[in-house]
N, C-alpha and C positions, 0 to 999 in steps of 0.2 A: 504494500500500500504506500502510495506516494505521500510526501510531506503535506501537500495541500488537499488531498482527497477528502479529509474530514471537514475542512472548511467549505469546500465545494458542495458537500452533501447537505449543508445547512440550508433551510428554506430561504430563498431570496438571493443567496450568494451565487454569482455566476462567474466570478473570476477571482483567483488568488495567486499570488506569486511573490517573487523576491527580486529586489533591485540590486544589481552588482555594484562593486566598489567603484567602477568607472562610470556609474550612472545609467548603464544599460539594463534592460530587463534580463536577468540571469536565467530565470525559469518561471514557469507559470502553468496553471491548470485552468481550464474554462469549460463552460457548458452553454447550451442554447445558442442564441444568435452569434455569440462570440466564437463559437466553435465553427459555425457554418460560414460566417463572414470574417475572413482573415483581416480585411482592412479595418473593420470596426474593432476587432480584438487588438490589433497593433496600435491603433490610436489610443485605446484605453490604457494599455500597458505603458506606452511612452508618455502619456499624460502624467501618470504617477511618478515616473522617473524624472520628468522635466520639472515638475513642481517641487519635488524633494531636492533636486539640484539647485533650483532657484532659491528656496528657503535657506539652504546651506550657504549660498553666496551672500544673501542678505544678512544672515547672522554673522558671517565673517566680516562683512563691511561694518556692521554695528559694533562688533567687538574691537575692530581696529580703531575706531573713533573713541569708544568708551575707555579703552585700556591705556590711553595716552595720559590720563590723570591718575587719581587715586582709586578710581572704581576698577576693581579687578574681577567683577562678575562677568559671566559669559553666557551667550546665547547658543554656544556650540557644545556638543554636537546636536543636530536636529534629531529629536527623539521620536516625535510623532506629529501627525497632522490629520485633519479630516475635512471633508467637503460634502455638503448635501445641497443638491439643486435639482429641481424638477422631480423626476421619479427615481433618481439614483443617489447613492451614498458611497463615498470612498473613505477608507480608513487606512492610514499608513503608520506602522510602528516599527522603528528601526529600519531594517531592510525588507520588511514584509508588507504586502498590501492586499486588501480585499475590496472588491467592488460588488455592490448588492442593490437590489430593488428596495427602495425605502419603505414601501408599504408592506413588505413581507418580512421585515426584521423588527425586533423589539425597539432598538434604538441604536444610534451611532456608538454609544458606550458599549453595547453588546459586541459590536464588531471589534472595538479596541480590546475588550476582554478576551475575545477569541484569539486575536493575534498575540496577545500577551501569554495566554495559556498554552498556545500551540507552539510557541517559539522554542528554539533550541536552547 
C-alpha cells in the first residue's frame, strides 16, 4: 500500500502527494477527474509546489529585513498553509499536500490533521 493510499481513500480527497526539495512534485496519488485529465492533475500539483515556493521566498525576504536589528525571530521554514475557494480545499504541511472537495470533508483542520498523522 502506497504512502498516500489512505489519504486518497478518505471521502472528498482526490489528490495527495509530496513536494520535493527542489520545489517539484516528487510523487502523488489521485483519483477521479485528476486521474483521467492529466492537464488538470498537473496544474493542481504544480499549484501546491508554486505557492509553497512563493511563501518560502516571502518568508526569506521578511527574515532578511527583520534580522538586521535586534529581532531574531523567523518566518522560516514554511511549515504549513491552506487555501479554500469555490468547491475545493488544499492543505499543505511540510512537504505533503492534499486536495479535496470542500463539501465532502469535515473541515480544513481535518485535512491538516490527516497530513500530520500520516507523515513520516
